[in-house]
N, C-alpha and C positions, 0 to 999 in steps of 0.2 A: 505492500500499500504505499503512495504518496505520503509525506511527510504530513502530519495531522495539524495542520495550519488551519486558519479560517480563510486566509488565500487560496489554499489548495482546495477547501471547501467550495468555495464560490467557484473557481475553475470548474471543478466536478459537476457543479450545477449547471453551469453555462453550457458545457459539452453535452450533459444530459437531456435539457429541455427539449430539445426537437426529437428526441424518442419517446417522449412522456406519454404522447398519445396511443394511436393504433399499433405502432411498433411494442410498445411495453404490453399492452392488452394482448397481443396474440403470442408473446414470447416469454413472458415472465415466468411461467412455470416450469421453463426447461432449464436443466441444470447440466450444462455442458462443459462443467471442469472449472478449475481457479483462473483460467484466463475468460472467463465469461464476460460477454459485451451486453448482455440481454437485460440487465438489472442496472439501477444506477449506481451503485456504489456508494451513496450519500448518508447511509444509515450510520457509521462510525462518527460522520460531523454532526449529523443531527441527534443522535444519542447523547453529544457532549455538548449540544448547542454551540459549536463553533459557528455552523450555521441554523438557523432557527427554523421551525416548521413554518411559521408565516411567511419567511422569505423564499422558502423552497415552493410552497403552495401559490404565492402570488407570482412567481417567474414562471411556473409552469401555466398557471390560468391567464397569463398575458400572451401566451403563445398558443395556447389550445382551449377548447370551450371545456366548460366541468361535464358536460356528455362525453367528449372524446378522452378527456385524461381521467374519468371517474375511477379506474382500478388503481391507478397511481396515487391519487388523492387519496384514497380510501386507505391505502398502506399507510402513508402519513397520519392518517385521525387512527390507525389502530394503535399505534403507540399511545398517541393520547388517550383512548380509550381505555387500554391498560392502565395507565396511570391514573385515571380519574375512577376505576372501578376500586383498585388497592387504596388510593387514599380515604375511600370512604369504608374500608374494611383493613385497617393496619393490622389486626390481631391474624390474618391470614400470611402476613410478611412474618410477624413475631413467631408463630408455630413452626413456620416452613424453617427457620433458621436455628430454632430450638431443635428441629427434628435432625437436621443436619449436623448440629454438633453432637448429638446423641449418637447418630449412626458413625460420625468419623471416630466416635472416641469407644466404640465397642467394637465386636467382631464383624469386619467385614465381609460381606460375600464372598466365597473362595475365588469367582471368576472375575471380580471387581477390578482389580489391578490388570489383568491379563487386556480387560475391554477397554481401560483407560491407556494401556501402552500400545494399543491398535493390535493385540494379539487376540481377537475375540473368535478367528476362525472363518468370521463372515466378510467376505471380501470388501464388499462394500462399506460396512461400518469401519474396518480397519483404514482404507482410504479416507474415510470422512475424519475420524481421529487425525491423522496424518494434516488433514488439511487444515483442521480447526488448529492445533496446536501450533502449525507452520505459519498459518496467516492470518491467525484470529476471526475467519469468517467460515461461515457456511451459507447457502442459498437457503431462502426459508422454506422450502419444498423439500430440502434436504433434513434442515432440523426436524420437521415433521416424521419423516421416515426414520430419522434417526432415535427420537425420543419414542417412537412407536415399537421399533426393533428393541429398545433398551427395556422397556416395560414389559411389553406383552411375548417377546420371544425369549431375551435373555433373563426374564423377570428379577432384574434389579430395581432397587427403590427409586421412583422418580425423583425423589429430593435429591439423590447423589448424581443424578443426572443433570438435573437443572444447577447444582452447584460445580459440576465440570464445565457446563457452558458458561458459566457466570465467570469462573477464572480463566476464561480463554477468549471469549468474545470481545472484541473491540466494540461492538454495539450494543452489548448486553446491559439491561438496564433491571432493576428488582423487578416491575411491573411485568413487561415484557415477557422477559425469560421465564419467570416464576410462574404468571398465569397461563404462558402458553404450554409449559410441562402438564399443569394441571389439566389444560383442555385436552389432551390427548390421553390423558390418563381417566377421564370421565369424572373428574372431581369439579371443573371450574363451570361447566352446563351438565348437570347431574346426570350420570348415565350417558351421556353423550361421548363414544370414545374415537379415536382415531386409529386404523388399523393400516400397517404398510403392506403393499401386496408387492409380489414379483412385478407382476404387468404393470402395475403404475410406476414403479421403480425404472422398469427397462424402457417404458414409452418415453418417459421425460428426461432421463438421462440418455435418452439417443443410442441405448443398449449397450452404452458403457457399464452399467452394472444390472444382473437380472439375480437376485439372491435369490436361493431357495432354503427350504426348512424353515421360512418364517412362520409366524404364529397364524392359525386359522381364524381365530378369533380373539376379541379385546373385550374382556370382561371388565366393566366400569370398576374402579376402586371405590372406597368407600371412606369417610371419617366423620368424626363428631362435628355437630354444629357451630357454626360461629356467632357472635355476637351480633346483635341488629347492626344494619348499617350505620355510620355517622355522616350527617350532612357537609357538605363541601363549605368553608367560610366564605363569606361573601365578600370582604374585602380583600385586595390585591397587597396592599401595603400593610403590615403589621408590625406596630410602632410608630413612633414620632422621631422624626430625623432632627438631630442637633445641628451645630454649628462646623463642628470639626469631625469631618467625616472621613472615613475608610472605605474602601471596597473590597469585600472579600471575595473572591471566587473560589469555585469549586468544581468538582468533575463532573457535575450534573449541568452546568451552566458557564459558559467559557465566554460567552460576547457582552462585553460590558456596556457598551455606549446606550444601548436602548435601556438597561437597568437604570443607569444614572437618571436618564430622562423621567423613568417612572418613578423613581424615588423622589423626585425632584431637588435633586442635588445639583449643584452647576459644576462640581469637580470633586475630586478624591483622589488619595493616596490609593493604591491598589495592590492587593496581597493576593497570592494564589498557593495557601496553604489553609487547613482547617485544624493544624496540629495546636493544640491550645498553647504551650510556651513559646512558639513563633508568634501565635495572634496579638497574645499578651505582650510579648516584647515591643513587637510592631505598634500595638495600640498605645504603648505609654511612651513611647519614642517620638511617637506623631503627635502626643496629646490628644488623642481624640475623645470624642464624647459618645461616637456612635460609629457603629458597624454596619455598612448594609451589604446583605447578603443574598443573593438570588435565593428564591424560596426551593428547597430539596424536598421533593415529594418522597413518600413513605420508602425508607431503605437506608444503606449504609450511613449516607452522608447527614440522613436527618438525623441518625441518632448520635453522631459525632456532633452536631451543630446543637441538638439539645443539650449535651454536657457544656458545649463552649458558653452557651447563654448563660448558665449558672457562673461558671467564673469570669466572664465579662462583667456580670453584675455584680459581682463582689468588689469589682475595682471600679466599679460607677461608670461603667460602660454599656450603653445598649446596643443590642442587638436587633435590628429592624431587617425585616424579610420581606422581600419584594417578589411576588409571582406575576408572570407574564399574562398579559389579556386573554392572550391564547387559551391556556390553562384554565383560567378562570371563568371564561365562557363556557367552554367545553367539559369540563369535568363533571358538573352538576347533571348532565345528562347520561352520564356513564353509571348510573344505577343501576340498571338491568343489563339484557345481553347487548351485542352489538348492534343487531338489526336495527332495534329501535333507536341506537345512537347514530347509525348511519342516516336515518330519514332527517337528523338536525344539519348533516353536513351542508348542504346547500345555504342554508340560513347563516352558517357559522363562518363560511368562507366569504360571504358578501360584507362581512362588518370588518373593517381594518383600522 
């Protein structure tokens, strides 16, 4: 992958825009291998907001109609939907992380180490493991096949598969990764699973792979119920911005200019670290009374920021979070399944 900078992401966006319509709709499900050119390659930039979802959708719709580019625009909104869904159900994340810790601390399934080392004995899986580890990427269709074979053929815990992906994917985030694995396993949409088949894999890899011996049924997993969903807060800015402001960036959101505008701050010194001692030292040296930080959705960064807020507060420094309007508008509609959410997309893209 090209060096992950904002400039590189904008270059990739400009290169892809002409192909975001009919070309993408026709070819998007085919995985032709690591040199593939039928997908955008934008997901690592979007995931870390080196390029924002708003910028991507605006650029595509400046060239294509929403009808023509519908499939690509929906893919951008899938990431938004997953984040909004998990934002309203944080216990799903907490339970998953606890289950991963327990599994890794216990006796792992005997074949787990072989599978993650690319020695499962299934040629396709072993090739996908190598590609994931070496490149940090897998085609979306391949991720579904991989997860299905992991859960239903190899009978490994879905939590360990999601954890394996999260440690290697350049574009993996807490919501998209965790909830996609849950969907394959029949937990996200209760009882609805995804079964990988030889025929489907052969068709969409153009015959590169046709694994045999795959599971012929996918029985949905089960789990204890979760607490009721919590509403998405209505305010995009949480806290009051003072006079001496610093901007703290993190891996969830690395595009600073629009965040400064949203926080109504004319300027700020910038730090890109959420390590407490570094932030406290920076805030003290700059004599800050406010640290503005992009809102972090449910996941590891949110957990670190919650701890940091307490540490900063003890030093008289406020931590103010700024949520992008894109998220604030869309997340409340992610309370149910994707299809009701999808009906909101035309209205969401018209608001700029």
